[in-house]
C-alpha positions in Angstrom: -34.3 16.3 -44.8 -35.3 18.5 -47.7 -32.8 20.5 -49.8 -32.8 24.2 -49.7 -34.3 24.3 -53.3 -37.2 22.2 -52.1 -37.7 24.4 -49.0 -37.6 27.5 -51.3 -40.2 26.0 -53.6 -42.6 25.3 -50.7 -42.2 28.8 -49.3 -42.5 30.5 -52.7 -45.7 28.6 -53.5 -47.3 29.6 -50.2 -46.1 33.2 -49.9 -45.8 34.3 -53.5 -48.3 32.1 -55.5 -50.9 31.9 -52.7 -51.3 28.1 -52.7 -52.5 26.5 -49.5 -50.8 23.7 -47.6 -52.9 20.9 -49.0 -52.2 22.0 -52.6 -48.5 22.3 -52.0 -48.4 18.8 -50.3 -50.2 17.2 -53.2 -48.1 18.9 -55.8 -44.8 18.0 -54.2 -45.9 14.6 -52.8 -45.1 15.6 -49.3 -46.8 15.2 -46.0 -48.8 18.3 -45.0 -47.0 18.4 -41.7 -43.7 18.7 -43.5 -45.0 21.6 -45.6 -46.3 23.3 -42.5 -42.9 22.9 -40.7 -41.0 24.8 -43.4 -43.6 27.5 -43.9 -43.5 28.3 -40.2 -39.6 28.0 -40.0 -37.9 31.3 -39.0 -34.3 30.1 -38.4 -32.3 29.1 -41.4 -28.9 29.0 -39.8 -26.8 25.9 -40.6 -27.4 23.2 -37.9 -24.6 22.9 -35.5 -22.3 19.8 -35.9 -23.4 16.8 -34.0 -21.2 15.5 -31.2 -19.0 12.5 -32.0 -21.1 10.2 -29.9 -24.2 11.0 -31.9 -22.7 10.7 -35.4 -20.3 7.8 -35.4 -22.2 4.9 -33.9 -24.9 2.7 -35.3 -28.4 3.5 -34.4 -28.9 0.0 -32.9 -26.8 1.0 -29.9 -29.0 4.0 -29.1 -31.4 2.1 -26.7 -28.4 1.0 -24.6 -26.3 4.1 -24.4 -28.0 5.4 -21.3 -27.4 2.1 -19.6 -23.7 2.1 -20.6 -23.4 5.7 -19.4 -24.8 4.8 -16.0 -22.3 1.9 -15.6 -19.4 4.2 -16.4 -20.7 7.0 -14.1 -21.0 4.5 -11.2 -17.4 3.5 -11.9 -16.2 6.9 -10.7 -16.8 5.8 -7.1 -15.3 2.3 -7.6 -11.6 1.3 -7.2 -9.6 1.8 -10.4 -9.0 -1.9 -10.8 -12.7 -2.7 -10.4 -14.1 -0.5 -13.2 -15.7 -1.6 -16.5 -13.6 -2.3 -19.5 -15.0 -2.2 -23.0 -15.0 -6.0 -23.1 -16.8 -6.2 -19.7 -19.5 -3.7 -21.0 -20.0 -5.9 -24.1 -20.4 -9.1 -22.1 -22.8 -7.5 -19.7 -25.0 -6.3 -22.6 -25.0 -9.8 -24.1 -25.9 -11.3 -20.7 -28.5 -8.8 -19.6 -30.2 -7.7 -22.8 -32.1 -10.4 -24.7 -31.5 -10.3 -28.4 -28.6 -7.8 -28.1 -26.9 -7.9 -31.6 -24.5 -5.0 -31.8 -20.9 -5.9 -32.5 -18.0 -5.7 -30.0 -16.3 -3.1 -32.2 -19.4 -0.8 -32.0 -19.6 -1.1 -28.2 -15.8 -0.6 -27.9 -15.9 2.6 -30.1 -18.7 4.1 -28.0 -16.9 3.0 -24.8 -13.7 4.7 -25.8 -15.3 8.1 -26.4 -17.7 8.0 -23.5 -15.1 6.8 -21.0 -12.8 9.6 -22.1 -15.6 12.1 -21.6 -16.6 10.8 -18.1 -13.1 10.4 -16.8 -11.4 13.2 -18.6 -9.0 15.3 -16.5 -8.0 18.8 -17.1 -4.5 18.5 -18.6 -2.1 20.9 -16.9 1.3 21.8 -17.9 3.6 21.2 -15.0 6.7 23.1 -14.5 9.7 20.9 -13.5 10.6 21.3 -9.9 14.2 21.7 -8.8 15.1 19.6 -5.8 17.9 20.6 -3.5 20.2 18.3 -1.5 18.9 17.4 1.9 15.2 17.5 0.8 13.0 14.4 1.4 9.5 13.4 0.5 7.2 11.2 2.7 4.2 9.0 1.8 2.5 5.7 2.7 1.9 2.7 0.4 -0.2 -0.4 0.9 1.2 -4.0 0.9 0.2 -7.5 2.0 2.6 -9.7 4.0 2.7 -12.8 6.1 4.0 -12.6 9.7 4.3 -15.9 11.5 2.1 -17.5 8.8 -0.7 -14.9 9.3 -1.7 -12.9 6.2 -2.0 -9.2 7.0 -2.6 -6.0 5.0 -0.4 -3.2 6.2 1.1 0.2 5.3 4.7 1.0 4.5 6.3 4.4 5.1 8.3 5.7 2.2 11.0 8.4 2.5 12.7 9.4 -0.7 15.4 11.9 -1.5 14.6 13.5 -4.9 18.1 14.9 -5.4 19.8 11.5 -5.3 16.7 9.3 -5.9 17.5 7.2 -2.9 14.6 5.8 -0.9 14.0 4.0 2.4 10.9 2.2 3.7 9.5 0.7 6.9 6.5 -1.6 7.1 3.7 -1.3 9.7 0.4 -2.9 10.5 -1.5 0.3 9.7 -1.1 4.1 9.2 -1.3 6.4 12.2 0.8 8.9 14.1 2.9 6.2 15.9 3.6 4.5 12.6 4.7 7.8 11.0 7.0 8.9 13.9 8.5 5.4 14.5 9.2 5.1 10.7 10.8 8.5 10.4 12.9 8.0 13.5 14.1 4.6 12.4 15.2 6.0 9.0 16.8 9.1 10.5 18.8 7.0 12.9 19.8 4.6 10.1 21.3 7.4 8.0 22.7 9.2 11.0 21.0 12.6 10.4 17.8 14.5 9.7 16.7 15.9 6.3 16.5 19.7 6.4 13.1 19.7 4.7 10.3 17.0 4.6 7.4 17.2 2.1 4.0 15.7 3.1 0.6 15.5 1.7 -2.4 16.7 3.8 -3.0 13.4 5.7 -5.3 13.6 8.7 -2.5 12.0 10.7 -0.7 15.3 10.6 -3.1 18.0 9.3 -6.2 18.9 11.3 -7.3 21.8 9.1 -6.2 23.6 5.9 -6.4 27.3 6.4 -7.4 29.7 3.7 -4.3 31.2 2.2 -2.2 28.0 2.5 -1.7 27.6 6.2 -2.1 24.3 8.1 -3.2 23.4 11.6 -1.1 20.5 12.8 -1.5 17.9 15.5 0.4 18.8 18.7 2.4 15.5 18.6 3.7 16.2 15.1 4.6 19.8 15.9 6.6 18.6 18.8 8.3 16.0 16.7 9.1 18.6 14.0 10.6 21.0 16.5 12.6 18.3 18.2 14.2 17.0 15.0 14.5 20.6 13.6 13.2 20.1 10.1 11.0 22.2 7.9 7.6 20.6 7.0 6.3 21.4 3.5 2.7 20.5 2.6 1.4 19.9 -0.9 -1.6 21.7 -2.4 -4.7 19.5 -2.2 -5.0 17.2 -5.2 -1.5 18.1 -6.4 0.3 14.8 -6.1 2.7 15.7 -8.8 4.4 18.1 -6.4 6.0 15.2 -4.7 6.2 12.9 -7.7 9.5 11.4 -6.6 8.1 9.7 -3.6 4.9 8.7 -5.5 7.1 6.9 -8.0 9.3 5.4 -5.2 6.2 3.9 -3.5 5.5 1.9 -6.6 9.1 1.0 -7.3 9.7 -0.3 -3.7 6.5 -2.3 -3.8 7.4 -4.0 -7.1 11.0 -4.7 -6.0 10.7 -5.4 -2.2 7.1 -6.6 -1.8 7.0 -9.1 -4.7 6.5 -11.9 -4.0 4.5 -11.2 -0.9 7.0 -11.2 1.9 7.0 -13.8 4.6 8.8 -13.4 7.9 8.6 -14.2 11.6 9.1 -10.8 13.1 8.1 -7.4 11.6 10.9 -5.6 13.5 13.5 -7.9 12.1 12.1 -7.5 8.6 12.2 -3.7 8.9 15.9 -3.9 9.7 16.3 -6.1 6.6 14.5 -3.6 4.4 17.0 -0.9 5.4 19.8 -3.1 4.3 18.0 -3.8 1.0 17.6 -0.1 0.4 21.4 0.4 0.7 22.0 -2.4 -1.9 19.5 -0.8 -4.3 21.4 2.5 -4.1 24.4 1.0 -5.9 22.6 1.2 -9.3 23.2 4.1 -11.6 21.0 7.2 -11.4 18.4 7.4 -14.1 19.6 10.9 -15.3 23.2 11.5 -14.2 26.4 9.6 -14.8 26.7 8.6 -11.1 25.3 6.0 -8.8 22.4 6.9 -6.5 24.7 6.4 -3.5 27.3 8.8 -4.8 24.6 11.5 -5.2 23.2 10.6 -1.7 26.4 11.6 -0.1 25.6 15.2 -1.2 22.2 14.8 0.4 23.8 13.8 3.7 26.0 16.9 3.8 22.9 19.1 3.7 21.1 17.3 6.5 21.0 18.2 10.2 22.5 16.3 13.1 20.3 14.0 15.2 19.0 15.5 18.5 20.9 14.4 21.6 17.8 13.8 23.7 15.6 11.0 22.4 12.0 11.8 21.5 9.0 9.9 23.0 7.4 8.3 19.9 4.5 6.8 21.8 1.0 8.1 22.0 -0.7 8.7 25.3 -4.4 8.6 26.2 -6.4 8.6 29.4 -9.7 6.8 29.1 -12.4 5.5 31.5 -13.0 1.7 31.4 -16.7 0.7 31.0 -18.8 -1.6 33.1 -17.0 -4.6 31.6 -13.6 -3.1 32.2 -12.9 -2.4 28.6 -11.5 0.7 26.8 -12.0 1.6 23.1 -10.0 3.2 20.3 -10.5 4.1 16.6 -14.1 5.5 17.1 -15.0 2.5 19.3 -14.2 0.0 16.6 -11.4 -1.6 18.7 -12.0 -2.8 22.2 -9.2 -3.7 24.7 -9.7 -5.5 28.1 -8.2 -4.1 31.2 -9.1 -6.1 34.4 -12.3 -6.5 36.4 -11.3 -4.3 39.3 -10.7 -1.3 37.0 -14.4 -1.2 35.7 -15.5 2.4 35.6 -12.0 3.6 36.5 -9.7 5.9 34.5 -6.7 4.1 33.0 -3.7 5.4 31.0 -2.9 4.0 27.6 0.6 4.0 26.0 0.3 3.5 22.2 3.0 2.3 19.9 2.6 1.2 16.3 2.1 -2.4 17.4 1.1 -2.4 21.1 -1.5 -0.9 23.4 -0.1 -0.8 27.0 -2.7 -0.1 29.7 -1.5 1.3 33.0 -3.2 2.3 36.3 -3.4 5.8 37.7 0.2 5.4 39.0 1.4 4.3 35.6 1.9 0.7 36.6 1.3 -1.7 33.8 -1.9 -3.7 34.0 -2.0 -5.5 30.7 -0.6 -5.1 27.1 -2.3 -6.0 23.9 -1.4 -6.3 20.2 -2.7 -3.1 18.6 -5.7 -3.6 16.2 -6.1 -2.0 12.8 -8.9 -1.6 10.3 -12.5 -0.2 10.4 -14.2 -3.4 11.5 -15.2 -4.1 15.1 -12.5 -6.1 16.8 -11.6 -7.0 20.4 -8.5 -7.9 22.3 -9.2 -9.8 25.5 -6.9 -10.9 28.2 -9.0 -13.5 30.1 -6.6 -14.3 32.9 -7.6 -11.5 35.3 -11.3 -12.0 34.6 -11.1 -15.8 35.3 -9.1 -15.3 38.5 -11.7 -12.7 39.7 -14.6 -15.0 38.9 -13.1 -18.0 40.6 -13.3 -16.1 43.9 -16.9 -15.3 43.3 -18.4 -18.2 41.3 -22.0 -17.5 42.3 -21.9 -14.1 40.7 -20.8 -15.6 37.3 -24.1 -15.5 35.5 -24.9 -12.0 36.8 -21.8 -10.4 35.3 -21.3 -9.1 31.8 -18.1 -11.2 31.6 -20.2 -14.4 31.3 -21.8 -13.1 28.1 -18.4 -12.4 26.7 -17.3 -16.0 27.1 -17.3 -18.4 24.1 -20.6 -20.2 23.8 -19.0 -23.6 24.5 -17.5 -22.4 27.7 -20.9 -20.9 28.8 -22.5 -24.3 28.0 -19.9 -26.2 30.0 -20.2 -24.0 33.1 -24.0 -24.2 33.0 -23.8 -28.1 33.2 -21.5 -28.1 36.2 -22.7 -28.1 39.8 -22.6 -25.0 41.8 -19.9 -26.3 44.1 -17.6 -27.2 41.1 -17.9 -23.9 39.2 -15.3 -22.1 41.5 -12.8 -24.9 41.1 -13.3 -25.1 37.4 -12.8 -21.4 36.9 -9.6 -21.6 39.0 -8.4 -24.5 36.8 -9.3 -22.5 33.7 -7.3 -19.5 34.9 -4.3 -21.7 35.6 -4.5 -23.3 32.1 -4.8 -19.8 30.6 -1.7 -18.7 32.4 0.3 -21.7 31.1 -0.6 -21.8 27.4 -3.2 -19.2 26.7 -7.0 -18.8 26.7 -7.4 -20.8 23.4 -5.9 -23.9 25.0 -8.3 -23.5 28.0 -11.3 -23.3 25.5 -10.0 -26.3 23.6 -9.8 -28.3 26.8 -13.4 -27.4 27.7 -14.5 -28.6 24.2 -12.9 -32.0 24.9 -14.5 -32.1 28.3 -18.0 -31.5 26.8 -17.3 -34.3 24.3 -16.3 -36.7 27.1 -19.1 -35.5 29.5 -16.5 -34.6 32.1 -17.8 -32.0 34.6 -15.3 -31.8 37.4 -12.1 -29.9 37.9 -9.9 -33.0 38.1 -11.1 -34.3 34.7 -10.4 -30.9 33.2 -6.8 -31.0 34.5 -6.4 -34.6 33.1 -7.7 -33.6 29.7 -5.4 -30.7 29.6 -2.3 -32.8 30.4 -3.3 -35.3 27.7 -3.8 -32.5 25.2 -0.8 -30.3 26.0 1.7 -32.7 27.7 5.2 -32.9 26.4 5.1 -36.7 26.7 4.0 -38.1 23.3 0.9 -40.3 23.3 1.9 -43.7 21.7 -0.4 -45.5 19.4 -1.8 -48.9 20.5 0.5 -51.9 19.6 -0.8 -54.5 17.2 0.6 -58.0 16.9 1.7 -59.4 13.6 -0.3 -62.4 12.2 1.1 -65.8 13.2 2.1 -65.0 16.8 0.3 -67.5 19.1 -2.0 -66.2 21.8 -0.6 -66.3 25.3 -2.5 -68.4 27.8 -2.8 -66.5 31.2 -0.7 -68.2 33.9 -2.5 -69.4 37.0 -0.5 -68.8 40.2 0.3 -71.7 42.6 -0.2 -70.3 46.0 1.2 -73.5 47.7 4.6 -72.3 46.8 4.2 -69.2 49.0 3.1 -71.4 51.9 6.2 -73.6 51.7 8.5 -70.6 51.6 6.8 -69.1 54.6 7.4 -72.3 56.5 11.2 -72.0 55.8 11.5 -75.1 53.6 13.1 -73.1 50.8 13.2 -74.1 47.1 14.3 -77.7 47.8 11.4 -78.4 50.0 9.1 -77.0 47.3 10.7 -79.3 44.8 10.2 -82.3 47.1 6.6 -81.3 47.7 6.0 -81.3 43.9 7.6 -84.9 43.6 5.3 -86.3 46.3 
């Protein structure tokens, strides 16, 4: 870039002395294009300062800045723990760009500024909120656990009291209306009263619509629950998680202290009772701000709460659905299928929903079957095979023409296809009996062994089942130690039986041998 003295000299030679562009370029040893540029220039304001990103990094990084920017922009839609770090950006450049020779420090410096630019948040000054006794905040957290050896990812309901900083939690398989209401009810009954005010975010479990001006349309079930327990429901402004910061902090605290290591238990209901006990123990520690224990301040919370209602509230959900051609009903946008029974195909059935169970009833509210409730957004199915097998055993010829046959495991289809027509009915009857004893999985395992042994009749199936699931242990074959002589088989002397039959007795037999 030329100095202002040089620029003035160019323009003076052209405008005052009348020299042409070529003469000026030759005299000043400049390119004619440079001379033309400054002759034609009309704006001589100082250039604006360059952004930090443009002035503080080596030019060698310029070809790669657009690529780095795209990675960081994509990170905005990725989970927080799965976003690029400066080190990860550097290693990707080394791996993906042949001959990349910028230092880690250069990449890290650019990353720091660009990451702050892309992920910057408008800093707001928050006014401290004053929380009154009897006020509680509600939120859900995520945690893994093992129940009966099975690893699950569930949700835990957190209820915290900001005045005292006491918190309670209950663990569930997922997050829905039944989980929310069961958790709140369990905590209310544990403390023996109901908070006068509960703060919620705008979860779809409760809020169906946010109305202009701050109003909310709520689900009918939650409105009934709120009126029954007589508490005020307060909802946060969208995106304003700081408004219920106490429960947000408590969600993390309870996870670190109660869910690490990953809990293992046999029964979720038993573990939830244990969690309430652990919460009581945790309240013995001192409050973070006041010279009191959490429990001492919580007693003030309790004095501001309402009494429990006398009449219990029905916490279950209720749905009436029509079973399809295969006698199945669907929940969670048809992701989760539950079997009913063959005779209820194309019939309306009533569903009673708890946090852990789906109970299916007929039109007279008599229970047909109950299933463990499914969670998650993947397609899953809960099948109770017993009524289907019983029905098919009565009509074995219709087996292959029903949709039920296609739902069976492939090994069971293969096995039934190899059996004679006269045996299929008996085999289906046996399979239904085995299912009623130890479950459908044991029946399938028995069929797998039958295929391996080429057994195709009902009696063989029963025998295999008894061998697999009998309480009598199967003893290993006995082996003799080396050195034991081999026994010679004894040949019977039938003459002895002839003598005995003649009434001569043992003495006669002895005399006969001496003759």
